[in-house]
C-alpha positions, 0 to 999 in steps of 0.5 A: 487458506480459503479464497475468502480469507485471502480476499479479506486479508488483502482488503484489511491490509489495503485499508490500514495502509490507506488509513496510515497514508492519510494520517502521514500525507501532509509531511510526506507531500511537503517532503516530496514537493520540495523536490519540485513535483506538484502536489498532484504528482506527489500524491500519485507517487505516494499512492502508487507506492502504497498500492505496489507495497500492498501487492508485494506483501500479498503476493509474498504471503500468498506464495509462502502460504501456498508453498507451505501447504 
């Protein structure tokens, strides 16, 4: 798998996850704020989770694809 294809894949995955997070942000922020966190902390928590999920999926896919070659 070429480097450009991998980069485009990461970009697309991040884009779609960010788009989905934007759509569901209001209910998630409300739910997290109910635990006593500020809206800034709740937003940081959601952003951190989304970023870590993108990286986890990317590394798993990269590891799988590079070992199957």
